[in-house]
MARKOLTOR-549699 format. One line per field, with one value per residue (C-alpha): residue in one letter; x, y, z; residue number from 1. Coordinates in pm, whole numbers, padded with zeros to 5 digits, always signed. Example, Ala and Ser with C-alpha at 12.3 -4.5 7.8 and 13.67 -1.06 7.14 Angstrom:
type = A:S
X = +01230:+01367
Y = -00450:-00106
Z = +00780:+00714
seq = 1:2
***
This chain:
type = M:Y:H:L:N:I:T:E:A:F:K:K:Y:T:K:K:H:S:L:Q:K:N:I:N:Q:E:D:L:I:K:T:L:D:T:L:T:E:Q:L:K:P:S:F:L:K:S:V:T:G:I:F:S:S:K:K:P:K:G:F:Y:L:Y:G:D:V:G:A:G:K:T:M:I:V:N:F:F:L:E:Y:L:N:H:S:R:V:L:K:T:H:F:N:K:F:M:V:D:I:H:N:K:L:H:K:L:K:N:E:S:N:P:L:P:K:I:V:K:T:F:K:K:D:F:D:I:I:F:F:D:E:F:Q:I:T:N:I:A:D:A:M:I:L:G:K:L:L:E:Q:F:F:S:N:N:I:F:I:I:T:T:S:N:A:K:P:D:D:L:Y:L:G:G:L:Q:R:D:Q:F:L:P:Y:I:E:N:I:K:A:N:T:L:V:Y:S:L:N:S:G:K:D:Y:R:E:L:Y:L:N:K:Q:N:R:F:F:I:V:K:D:P:Q:T:K:K:N:F:N:Q:V:L:F:N:V:L:S:G:K:Q:F:A:T:K:E:I:E:I:K:G:R:K:L:I:I:D:N:Y:V:S:G:I:A:K:F:N:F:K:D:L:C:F:Q:T:Y:G:S:E:D:Y:I:E:I:C:K:I:T:K:I:F:F:I:E:N:I:P:N:F:T:D:E:L:I:N:E:Q:Y:R:F:I:N:L:I:D:I:I:Y:D:N:Q:L:S:L:V:A:T:A:T:V:P:I:N:Q:I:T:S:S:V:K:L:A:K:V:F:Q:R:T:L:S:R:L:G:E:L:T:R:S:N
X = +00000:+00304:+00182:-00064:+00025:-00117:-00405:-00521:-00480:-00694:-00969:-00970:-00976:-01271:-01467:-01401:-01525:-01817:-01675:-01798:-01567:-01407:-01185:-01023:-00920:-00788:-00574:-00437:-00346:-00142:+00046:+00108:+00247:+00543:+00623:+00596:+00950:+01086:+00908:+00972:+01154:+01466:+01481:+01453:+01760:+01968:+02253:+02110:+01753:+01476:+01656:+01838:+01787:+01524:+01297:+01020:+01061:+00689:+00341:+00086:-00272:-00547:-00910:-01274:-01415:-01530:-01327:-01151:-00811:-00763:-00902:-00657:-00355:-00452:-00484:-00144:+00028:-00138:-00014:+00343:+00332:+00611:+00672:+00819:+00513:+00347:-00017:-00155:-00419:-00237:-00394:-00301:+00053:+00091:-00030:+00239:+00502:+00405:+00436:+00782:+00889:+00770:+00987:+01287:+01212:+01561:+01730:+01813:+01729:+01508:+01348:+01643:+01651:+01274:+01299:+01582:+01355:+01102:+01375:+01463:+01120:+00979:+01073:+00726:+00490:+00130:-00047:-00424:-00631:-00327:-00412:-00261:-00461:-00203:+00140:+00307:+00211:+00298:+00655:+00709:+00570:+00784:+01100:+00984:+00932:+01282:+01418:+01203:+01317:+01686:+01657:+01515:+01164:+00905:+00602:+00252:-00027:-00396:-00554:-00858:-00627:-00359:-00016:-00062:-00379:-00229:-00288:-00456:-00543:-00358:-00175:+00186:+00140:+00430:+00666:+00530:+00549:+00909:+00797:+00510:+00767:+00968:+00664:+00604:+00970:+01008:+00674:+00471:+00151:-00170:-00528:-00818:-01128:-01420:-01716:-01881:-01872:-01811:-01892:-02248:-02261:-02163:-02430:-02698:-02656:-02673:-02949:-02893:-03139:-03042:-03263:-03022:-03124:-02819:-02438:-02449:-02667:-02419:-02140:-02330:-02367:-01999:-01905:-02094:-01922:-01583:-01633:-01750:-01457:-01214:-00934:-01003:-01025:-01278:-01167:-01342:-01492:-01588:-01845:-01902:-02259:-02309:-02045:-02159:-01940:-02100:-01885:-01913:-01726:-01687:-01623:-01395:-01413:-01789:-01880:-02027:-02139:-02382:-02575:-02936:-02883:-02593:-02830:-03171:-03121:-02929:-03112:-03043:-03263:-03289:-02987:-02767:-02882:-02836:-02477:-02405:-02549:-02326:-02017:-02170:-02257:-02310:-02481:-02454:-02717:-02743:-03017:-03325:-03579:-03948:-04101:-04349:-04510:-04211:-03981:-04188:-03912:-03660:-03913:-03962:-03587:-03568:-03847:-03663:-03331:-03471:-03641:-03312:-03116:-03387:-03411:-03032:-03031:-02772:-02703:-02817:-02736:-02932:-03013:-03317:-03462:-03765:-03843:-03917:-04294:-04301:-04127:-04385:-04480:-04601:-04976:-04945:-04698:-04841:-04979:-04678:-04446:-04583:-04408:-04086:-04103:-04166:-03862:-03654:-03743:-03659:-03326:-03215:-03357:-03114:-03162
Y = +00000:+00228:+00387:+00571:+00768:+00620:+00871:+00799:+00426:+00446:+00633:+00359:+00092:+00248:+00284:-00079:-00200:+00047:+00211:+00544:+00847:+00900:+01194:+01013:+00724:+00963:+01138:+00799:+00726:+01048:+00927:+00588:+00765:+00868:+00497:+00388:+00480:+00330:-00001:-00049:-00381:-00220:+00026:-00248:-00413:-00096:-00038:+00289:+00161:+00115:+00120:+00448:+00609:+00856:+00605:+00409:+00034:-00032:+00114:+00082:+00159:+00162:+00271:+00175:-00155:-00111:+00204:+00037:-00044:-00387:-00274:+00019:-00195:-00460:-00189:-00047:-00384:-00449:-00108:-00187:-00517:-00650:-01025:-01073:-00995:-01211:-01126:-01304:-01275:-01201:-01486:-01736:-01601:-01642:-02004:-02061:-01900:-02119:-02427:-02318:-02251:-02598:-02756:-02555:-02602:-02739:-02424:-02146:-01854:-01971:-01640:-01506:-01836:-01817:-01459:-01549:-01810:-01531:-01305:-01562:-01516:-01180:-00813:-00701:-00870:-00752:-00848:-00800:-00773:-00706:-00764:-00909:-01110:-01270:-01196:-01495:-01366:-01012:-01103:-01324:-01055:-00781:-00981:-01081:-00721:-00633:-00910:-00811:-00450:-00546:-00787:-00522:-00671:-00397:-00462:-00339:-00387:-00307:-00291:-00158:-00027:+00239:+00120:+00270:+00062:-00274:-00539:-00270:-00401:-00726:-00929:-00814:-00552:-00347:-00606:-00527:-00147:-00123:-00310:-00063:+00216:+00018:-00003:+00372:+00453:+00235:+00257:+00528:+00528:+00644:+00668:+00600:+00682:+00765:+00713:+00511:+00148:+00164:-00202:-00120:+00194:-00025:-00281:-00013:+00049:-00319:-00570:-00807:-01086:-01330:-01590:-01872:-02022:-01983:-01946:-01571:-01509:-01703:-01490:-01173:-01299:-01386:-01044:-00872:-01104:-01029:-00653:-00666:-00885:-00636:-00887:-01048:-01426:-01628:-01836:-02045:-01853:-02015:-01869:-02005:-01981:-02102:-02369:-02472:-02413:-02269:-02279:-02034:-02188:-01868:-01552:-01249:-00896:-00883:-01069:-01420:-01653:-01936:-02195:-02191:-02538:-02405:-02170:-02332:-02707:-02680:-02672:-02301:-02069:-01694:-01685:-01843:-01602:-01304:-01407:-01452:-01105:-00951:-01022:-01008:-00691:-00844:-01180:-01380:-01657:-01895:-02136:-02020:-02296:-02309:-02398:-02681:-02851:-03084:-02783:-02608:-02620:-02477:-02210:-02114:-02065:-01864:-01631:-01584:-01520:-01260:-01078:-01055:-00941:-00683:-00555:-00511:-00325:-00557:-00611:-00919:-01070:-01384:-01637:-01856:-02044:-01813:-01443:-01341:-01314:-01667:-01840:-02083:-02143:-02420:-02393:-02312:-02027:-01876:-01564:-01472:-01555:-01264:-01028:-01226:-01198:-00826:-00787:-01007:-00780:-00468:-00610:-00700:-00411:-00158:+00200
Z = +00000:-00010:-00333:-00103:+00206:+00523:+00549:+00194:+00252:+00567:+00383:+00119:+00393:+00578:+00255:+00163:+00503:+00528:+00840:+00969:+00952:+01293:+01386:+01681:+01458:+01194:+01457:+01558:+01196:+01191:+01497:+01338:+01035:+01251:+01292:+00929:+00829:+01148:+01090:+00720:+00668:+00524:+00812:+01074:+00927:+00916:+01159:+01290:+01284:+01525:+01855:+01857:+02196:+02074:+01903:+02080:+02107:+02107:+02066:+02347:+02237:+02498:+02505:+02529:+02406:+02047:+01983:+01691:+01845:+01689:+01355:+01340:+01428:+01173:+00910:+01010:+00984:+00650:+00535:+00645:+00455:+00675:+00649:+00998:+01213:+01478:+01554:+01859:+02129:+02453:+02653:+02381:+02379:+02757:+02736:+02473:+02698:+02993:+02771:+02657:+03016:+03117:+02848:+02973:+03343:+03412:+03280:+03527:+03296:+03007:+02900:+02692:+02502:+02436:+02313:+02075:+01914:+01849:+01711:+01446:+01287:+01399:+01414:+01530:+01775:+01814:+02139:+02118:+02440:+02659:+03025:+03343:+03595:+03826:+03972:+03802:+03456:+03561:+03653:+03349:+03120:+03273:+03214:+02865:+02761:+02879:+02659:+02361:+02382:+02414:+02120:+01887:+01868:+01833:+02056:+01968:+02221:+02243:+02587:+02770:+03045:+03038:+03159:+03507:+03550:+03453:+03721:+03930:+04277:+04209:+04471:+04522:+04249:+04386:+04234:+03889:+03913:+03779:+03468:+03419:+03423:+03168:+02939:+02969:+02910:+02600:+02420:+02254:+02463:+02293:+02418:+02181:+02386:+02164:+02395:+02114:+02013:+01639:+01593:+01697:+01483:+01189:+01277:+01300:+00928:+00832:+00784:+01075:+00996:+00720:+00552:+00480:+00148:-00069:-00034:-00101:+00205:+00417:+00271:+00369:+00725:+00742:+00604:+00887:+01135:+00979:+01001:+01361:+01467:+01308:+01304:+01641:+01666:+01862:+02159:+02423:+02716:+03046:+03287:+03636:+03765:+04121:+04080:+03730:+03427:+03115:+02802:+02511:+02218:+02014:+02216:+02201:+02340:+02400:+02078:+02093:+01814:+01878:+01690:+01811:+01961:+02171:+02351:+02355:+02342:+02669:+03003:+03046:+03250:+03300:+03528:+03263:+02992:+03225:+03296:+02925:+02860:+03127:+02916:+02566:+02377:+02032:+01969:+01648:+01653:+01359:+01250:+01441:+01362:+01295:+01631:+01682:+01979:+01986:+02039:+02306:+02572:+02326:+02229:+02595:+02628:+02307:+02422:+02750:+02576:+02334:+02623:+02813:+02505:+02433:+02792:+02807:+02473:+02321:+01951:+01761:+01421:+01336:+01064:+00993:+00697:+00667:+00727:+01086:+01033:+00894:+01186:+01321:+01684:+01907:+01967:+02337:+02288:+01969:+02135:+02349:+02059:+01857:+02099:+02061:+01682:+01711:+01936:+01707:+01418:+01616:+01732:+01379:+01179:+01030:+01146
seq = 1:2:3:4:5:6:7:8:9:10:11:12:13:14:15:16:17:18:19:20:21:22:23:24:25:26:27:28:29:30:31:32:33:34:35:36:37:38:39:40:41:42:43:44:45:46:47:48:49:50:51:52:53:54:55:56:57:58:59:60:61:62:63:64:65:66:67:68:69:70:71:72:73:74:75:76:77:78:79:80:81:82:83:84:85:86:87:88:89:90:91:92:93:94:95:96:97:98:99:100:101:102:103:104:105:106:107:108:109:110:111:112:113:114:115:116:117:118:119:120:121:122:123:124:125:126:127:128:129:130:131:132:133:134:135:136:137:138:139:140:141:142:143:144:145:146:147:148:149:150:151:152:153:154:155:156:157:158:159:160:161:162:163:164:165:166:167:168:169:170:171:172:173:174:175:176:177:178:179:180:181:182:183:184:185:186:187:188:189:190:191:192:193:194:195:196:197:198:199:200:201:202:203:204:205:206:207:208:209:210:211:212:213:214:215:216:217:218:219:220:221:222:223:224:225:226:227:228:229:230:231:232:233:234:235:236:237:238:239:240:241:242:243:244:245:246:247:248:249:250:251:252:253:254:255:256:257:258:259:260:261:262:263:264:265:266:267:268:269:270:271:272:273:274:275:276:277:278:279:280:281:282:283:284:285:286:287:288:289:290:291:292:293:294:295:296:297:298:299:300:301:302:303:304:305:306:307:308:309:310:311:312:313:314:315:316:317:318:319:320:321:322:323:324:325:326:327:328:329:330:331:332:333:334:335:336:337:338:339:340:341:342:343:344:345:346:347:348:349:350:351
***
């Protein structure tokens, strides 16, 4: 994309993905422009390159959920077109690090060796959803970052927390404070707080109910999902409800994708749906069926679920084999189901 400057390239990118114009994001692009020369492949290899004393060794981007952090970084890395980039969800990365440490458990100082294996393949590492939840990870991460910086690996992170708020209130946090100062000293820290969730603004302009009859309709559904994810990848999410474990197979950053059977063929009640809604802002629900007397229990659960999604003013994208007003009902629930269909239509209608 180097035939365009980064501002022009971003305008083309937002138009391609039907994204709303956003001044805060455009200001961020101007800041990223200061890093483009520094992070060009040829520059990274130069003797005087990235790690002169005046140049940042990383970029730390924090802000509200849905502000577009991951989308912007993915655009930036696409613009750079650098071949030696690792993009990874932070939690997945830490699991990988723990596995590597276990294999090297007999070595007295394994982290430098681990970092050198990364250096063989990568000049830039992008951590999405950067967060710290325990002191063990905090200490490992602090030492890792020191090694990354000293080995000329540029670190890009997105986080909901500014550096000073990392591991806030955590056990033995004082031990991690020097590493926070190291992050602040070595990275360019930028706040992207828009006060708006641009995933939801995008959804408001889209049809969010799809009648699945042909491959093109499925492609349209997947395109909406792709745009809302903005480069994020689903992972498994576990919720504990009064000692019970509820598993969401496809979840990331307030977005959850379900097959109808995942939600309504299980013995879930209101409490389960309420807990799911506490962590989910955008639901993708596929394959809503025609209801019959044989599916009355599943229909009860679906009515309950839609009410909770509606009452919490969450976003919904859904698929079925027929239009909303043609979804059939069991005899017993036919009357109350009319309200559910009305709410389903309201939840999935473009504004």
